[in-house]
C-alpha positions in Angstrom: -9.8 -11.3 5.6 -12.2 -9.4 3.4 -9.6 -6.9 2.2 -9.1 -8.2 -1.3 -11.2 -9.9 -4.0 -9.2 -12.1 -6.3 -11.8 -12.5 -9.1 -10.4 -10.6 -12.0 -6.8 -11.0 -10.9 -7.0 -14.7 -11.6 -6.8 -13.9 -15.2 -3.3 -12.7 -14.5 -2.0 -15.7 -12.7 -1.6 -19.4 -13.2 -0.6 -22.3 -10.9 2.4 -21.7 -8.7 5.7 -23.5 -9.2 8.4 -24.5 -6.8 11.8 -22.9 -6.1 14.4 -25.4 -4.8 16.5 -23.7 -2.1 19.8 -25.3 -1.5 22.1 -24.8 1.5 25.3 -26.4 2.7 26.4 -27.2 6.2 30.0 -26.8 7.2 31.5 -29.4 9.6 34.6 -29.0 11.7 37.0 -31.7 12.8 37.4 -31.9 16.7 40.7 -30.6 17.9 42.9 -32.0 20.6 44.3 -30.1 23.6 47.9 -30.4 24.7 46.8 -32.9 27.4 45.2 -35.1 24.8 41.5 -34.3 25.6 39.2 -33.8 22.7 37.3 -30.5 22.6 34.0 -29.7 20.8 34.5 -27.9 17.5 34.2 -24.2 17.5 32.0 -22.6 14.9 33.9 -20.8 12.2 33.1 -17.1 12.2 30.6 -16.2 9.6 31.6 -13.7 7.0 29.9 -10.3 7.3 27.5 -9.4 4.5 25.9 -6.1 3.8 22.6 -5.9 1.9 21.0 -2.9 0.4 17.2 -2.5 0.8 15.3 -0.2 -1.5 11.9 1.4 -0.7 9.7 4.4 -1.4 8.8 4.6 2.3 11.1 7.4 3.5 8.9 8.0 6.5 9.4 4.5 7.7 13.2 4.7 8.3 12.9 4.6 12.1 10.6 1.6 12.0 12.8 -0.4 9.7 15.8 0.4 11.9 14.0 -1.5 14.6 12.9 -4.3 12.3 16.4 -4.8 11.0 17.8 -4.8 14.5 15.4 -7.6 15.5 16.5 -9.6 12.4 20.1 -9.1 13.3 19.6 -10.7 16.7 19.5 -14.1 15.0 21.5 -13.1 11.9 24.4 -11.1 13.3 26.5 -11.5 10.2 24.0 -9.8 7.9 23.9 -6.0 7.8 21.0 -4.3 6.0 21.2 -0.7 4.7 17.6 0.6 4.3 17.9 3.2 1.6 14.5 4.7 0.7 13.8 7.1 -2.1 11.0 9.7 -2.4 7.9 7.8 -3.5 7.4 9.9 -6.7 11.0 9.1 -7.7 11.3 5.4 -6.6 9.9 3.6 -9.7 12.3 5.5 -12.1 15.3 5.0 -9.8 14.5 1.3 -9.3 14.0 0.6 -13.0 17.3 2.4 -13.8 19.2 0.4 -11.2 17.8 -3.0 -12.3 18.4 -2.3 -15.9 22.0 -1.5 -15.2 22.5 -4.5 -12.9 22.9 -2.2 -9.8 19.6 -2.5 -8.1 19.2 -3.1 -4.4 19.6 -6.7 -3.0 16.2 -6.4 -1.3 13.5 -4.7 -3.3 10.3 -3.1 -1.9 7.9 -4.3 -4.6 4.9 -2.2 -5.7 1.8 -4.4 -5.5 -0.1 -6.2 -8.3 0.6 -5.2 -11.9 3.6 -2.9 -11.1 5.4 -5.7 -9.3 4.4 -8.3 -11.9 6.1 -6.3 -14.6 9.4 -6.6 -12.8 8.9 -10.3 -12.2 8.1 -10.9 -15.9 11.2 -9.1 -16.9 13.3 -11.5 -14.9 14.6 -9.0 -12.3 13.2 -10.9 -9.3 14.0 -14.2 -7.6 10.9 -16.6 -7.2 9.9 -17.2 -3.6 7.1 -19.7 -4.1 8.6 -22.4 -1.9 10.2 -20.0 0.7 9.8 -21.2 4.2 6.8 -19.5 5.9 4.9 -18.5 2.8 2.0 -20.8 3.7 1.0 -18.3 6.4 -0.5 -16.0 3.7 -3.8 -16.3 2.0 -4.0 -16.9 -1.7 -5.6 -13.5 -2.2 -2.8 -11.8 -0.3 -0.1 -13.5 -2.4 -1.7 -12.3 -5.6 -0.3 -8.9 -4.9 3.2 -10.3 -5.5 2.5 -12.9 -8.2 3.9 -12.8 -11.7 2.0 -13.7 -14.8 3.7 -17.1 -14.7 1.9 -17.9 -11.4 5.1 -17.8 -9.3 5.2 -15.7 -6.1 8.0 -13.1 -6.1 7.5 -11.2 -2.9 6.6 -11.5 0.7 3.5 -9.3 1.4 4.2 -7.2 4.5 1.3 -4.9 5.4 -2.2 -4.0 4.2 -3.1 -0.4 3.5 -6.5 1.1 3.9 -7.9 4.5 3.1 -10.6 6.3 5.1 -11.2 9.8 6.4 -9.0 11.1 9.2 -10.5 13.8 11.3 -9.5 16.2 14.1 -11.4 15.2 17.2 -10.9 18.6 18.9 -12.3 20.5 16.0 -15.3 18.2 15.7 -16.0 18.6 19.4 -15.7 22.4 19.2 -18.5 22.5 16.6 -20.6 19.6 18.1 -19.8 17.4 15.1 -19.9 13.6 15.1 -18.7 11.0 12.7 -21.1 11.2 9.7 -23.1 8.1 8.9 -24.5 9.3 5.5 -23.1 11.4 2.6 -25.5 14.2 3.4 -24.2 14.3 7.0 -20.6 14.5 5.6 -21.6 17.4 3.4 -23.3 19.2 6.3 -20.2 18.6 8.4 -18.1 20.2 5.7 -20.5 23.1 5.4 -20.4 23.8 9.2 -16.6 23.8 9.2 -16.5 26.1 6.2 -18.9 28.6 7.8 -16.6 28.7 10.8 -13.6 29.4 8.6 -12.1 25.9 9.1 -10.9 24.2 5.9 -13.0 21.0 5.7 -10.6 18.8 3.7 -6.8 19.0 3.5 -6.6 18.2 -0.2 -4.4 19.0 -3.2 -4.3 17.9 -6.8 -0.7 18.6 -7.5 0.4 14.9 -7.1 -1.5 12.4 -9.3 -1.5 9.5 -6.9 -3.5 11.5 -4.4 -6.3 11.8 -7.0 -6.6 8.1 -7.8 -6.4 7.4 -4.0 -9.2 9.9 -3.2 -11.4 8.7 -6.1 -10.8 5.0 -5.0 -11.7 5.9 -1.4 -14.8 8.0 -2.0 -16.2 6.5 -5.2 -17.8 3.4 -3.6 -20.1 5.7 -1.7 -21.5 6.6 -5.2 -21.6 3.3 -7.1 -21.4 0.8 -4.2 -19.4 -2.4 -4.4 -21.0 -3.9 -7.5 -20.0 -1.6 -10.4 -16.3 -2.6 -10.4 -17.3 -6.3 -10.5 -19.5 -5.5 -13.5 -16.7 -3.7 -15.3 -14.4 -6.7 -14.6 -17.0 -9.0 -16.1 -17.8 -6.8 -19.1 -21.4 -6.0 -18.0 -20.4 -2.3 -17.6 -17.6 0.1 -18.4 -16.1 3.3 -17.2 -18.5 5.4 -19.2 -21.4 4.1 -17.2 -23.5 6.8 -15.4 -22.5 5.5 -12.0 -18.8 5.9 -12.7 -19.2 9.3 -14.3 -21.1 10.3 -11.1 -18.2 9.3 -9.0 -16.0 11.7 -10.9 -18.5 14.5 -10.8 -18.6 14.0 -7.0 -14.9 14.8 -6.8 -15.6 18.1 -8.7 -18.6 18.9 -6.5 -16.4 18.7 -3.4 -14.1 21.6 -4.5 -15.9 24.2 -2.3 -14.6 22.3 0.7 -11.0 22.2 -0.5 -8.2 24.7 0.4 -7.6 27.8 -1.7 -5.2 27.0 -4.6 -5.7 23.3 -4.0 -4.3 22.6 -7.6 -0.9 23.6 -6.3 -1.0 21.6 -3.1 0.9 18.3 -2.6 1.1 15.7 0.1 3.5 17.6 2.3 1.2 20.6 2.3 -1.8 18.4 3.0 -0.2 16.8 5.9 1.0 20.1 7.3 -2.5 21.5 7.1 -4.0 18.6 9.0 -1.3 18.3 11.7 -1.3 22.1 12.3 -5.1 21.9 12.7 -5.9 24.2 9.8 -8.0 21.5 8.2 -10.5 19.2 10.0 -10.5 16.2 7.7 -8.2 14.4 5.2 -8.9 11.4 2.9 -5.8 9.4 3.3 -4.1 6.0 3.8 -3.4 4.6 7.2 0.4 4.9 6.7 0.1 8.6 7.5 -1.1 8.0 11.0 2.4 7.2 12.4 3.9 10.2 10.5 1.3 12.6 11.7 1.5 11.4 15.3 5.3 11.9 15.2 4.9 15.3 13.7 2.4 16.5 16.3 2.2 14.1 19.3 -0.6 16.2 20.8 -2.9 15.9 17.7 -6.2 14.4 18.6 -7.2 12.4 15.6 -9.5 9.6 14.7 -10.9 8.0 11.5 -14.3 7.1 10.1 -15.3 5.1 7.0 -16.7 6.7 3.9 -20.4 7.0 4.4 -22.8 5.9 1.6 -24.8 8.3 -0.6 -27.8 5.9 -0.8 -30.0 5.1 2.1 -29.5 1.4 1.6 -25.7 1.7 1.0 -22.9 0.7 3.3 -20.0 2.6 4.7 -16.6 1.4 3.3 -12.9 1.7 3.6 -10.6 0.9 0.6 -7.9 -1.7 1.0 -5.0 -3.4 -0.8 -1.7 -5.1 -0.1 0.6 -2.1 0.1 3.8 -3.8 -1.0 6.0 -6.8 -0.7 9.7 -7.4 -0.3 11.5 -9.3 -3.0 15.0 -10.4 -3.8 17.0 -9.1 -6.7 17.7 -12.0 -9.1 21.2 -10.5 -9.7 22.1 -10.0 -6.1 25.5 -11.3 -5.1 24.1 -12.2 -1.7 20.8 -14.0 -2.5 21.1 -16.6 0.3 21.3 -13.8 2.9 18.5 -11.8 1.3 16.3 -15.0 1.4 17.0 -15.2 5.1 15.4 -11.8 5.5 12.5 -12.9 3.4 11.9 -15.8 5.8 12.0 -13.4 8.7 9.2 -11.3 7.0 6.9 -14.4 7.3 7.1 -14.6 11.1 4.8 -13.3 13.8 7.8 -11.5 15.3 7.9 -9.4 12.1 4.1 -9.1 12.0 4.1 -7.6 15.5 6.8 -5.1 14.6 5.0 -4.2 11.4 1.6 -3.5 13.1 3.1 -1.7 16.1 6.1 0.2 14.5 4.6 0.8 11.0 1.2 1.1 12.6 -0.6 -0.7 9.8 -2.6 -3.9 9.5 -0.3 -6.9 9.2 -0.7 -9.4 6.4 0.1 -12.2 9.0 -3.0 -13.5 10.6 -3.4 -13.4 14.3 -1.3 -10.3 14.9 -3.1 -7.6 17.0 -2.3 -3.9 17.3 -1.6 -2.3 20.6 -2.7 1.2 19.4 -6.5 1.6 19.6 -6.7 3.6 16.4 -4.6 1.1 14.5 -6.8 -1.6 15.9 -9.9 0.3 14.6 -8.4 0.7 11.2 -7.6 -3.0 11.1 -11.1 -3.9 12.1 -12.7 -1.8 9.4 -10.3 -3.3 6.9 -11.5 -6.8 8.0 -15.2 -6.1 7.9 -16.2 -3.3 5.6 -13.5 -3.1 2.9 -13.6 -2.8 -0.8 -10.6 -3.2 -3.2 -8.7 -0.2 -4.4 -9.7 -0.8 -8.0 -7.1 1.3 -9.7 -4.3 -0.5 -8.0 -5.7 -4.0 -7.7 -7.3 -4.3 -11.2 -6.4 -1.4 -13.5 -2.8 -0.5 -13.0 -1.6 -1.9 -16.3 -1.2 -0.4 -19.8 1.2 2.1 -21.1 0.5 4.6 -19.7 -1.4 2.7 -17.0 -5.1 3.2 -16.6 -4.4 4.4 -13.1 -2.1 7.2 -14.3 -4.6 8.1 -17.0 -7.3 8.5 -14.3 -4.9 10.7 -12.3 -3.9 12.9 -15.2 -7.5 13.2 -16.4 -8.8 14.3 -12.9 -6.0 16.8 -12.8 -7.3 18.1 -16.1 -10.8 18.3 -14.7 -9.6 20.3 -11.7 -7.9 22.7 -14.2 -11.3 23.0 -15.9 -9.9 21.4 -19.1 -12.0 18.2 -18.9 -15.6 17.4 -17.9 -16.4 14.3 -15.7 -17.7 12.6 -18.8 -14.4 13.2 -20.6 -12.5 11.9 -17.7 -14.4 8.7 -17.8 -14.0 8.5 -21.6 -10.2 8.8 -21.2 -10.1 6.1 -18.6 -12.1 3.8 -20.8 -9.8 4.5 -23.8 -6.9 3.4 -21.7 -8.5 0.3 -20.4 -9.5 -0.7 -24.0 -5.8 -0.9 -24.9 -5.1 -3.8 -22.6 -8.0 -4.9 -20.4 -10.0 -8.0 -21.4 -13.2 -8.5 -19.3 -13.6 -12.0 -17.9 -17.2 -12.9 -19.0 
């Protein structure tokens, strides 16, 4: 897969080490019937165990109910309680639970640096030698690798960001999927003239801003600038990067009124109620929007390039892994679930229930739009730089970018000042690999 590039991340990881998993087998002595005939031993009933499973994916509850039910078919003694928390509150709640020794048995692990922090703090059980882990590529496993080189999570799905659009609205105004940035702006202008909000967008929640920048920015600076920043040949104050921030400001005429007070729920509602024609968003929203409005006719297109010789792109990353709490009282049972996550049975459930590209090779999607998203992720992807490479520091460079863009949309910072703040943050921790 071409979803991820491991270059700079190799500075964070070393060689993998092995975890020895021990198990014991119980044997029973054959019994004798009153008539003297020997009977085969009957298996002792297994003790029921209940695991808690934390996540930020509140919208995936129905899908995980089916996933857990499939797991229980071969593990009837293990109950799993999927207990998601709102995504903006998850990190705080998880850290509090882990620090107090009360975290969930199974942890939905944020990818890359955020997950590595928990691994480095000793909260996670190493999974390097877990059965089935050899199905994943080295690049994929980097998303759940600690700085000691050990793997601490099973990567479950890839995420990609692109532009969702309303097919019915596009057809009404004779619009087609734009192939260039100019065509995208003309499309937005046509929609605006017809009193249709071009983009469902809001700057209230910071993560939306880094996601939008990460999705649209490669149209401005291509796929080489981030590589140059990683190697030290360029930095965030380069004209190309500043231009990618200015582009976000230039799009404001095509945003909803009062966009600074709009969050994700409002954005989704605008799109599914057909008030807005487009939305820059991750593939995970597809299942949510389809459930909210089954009649919604939607499709996706990659972000078109600004330059004539540029390439259309989607932005991708491993969206999360599942790991085992090192202090869980039921690690053996939790590890059983980890093994299940490496199977094609789980991969098929993930791609068809979560409706996202699976991390397990050879798993195809039944839904045509999910299949289209997965194909784009395989062929025209670029890494989500803020998550894959620059999600470290205190505060993280990613959060600095988000806060600074919010400041720009409140007319408190210029694009140049945004870039300067991002560079200041990176300077506190990032060391280019020359």
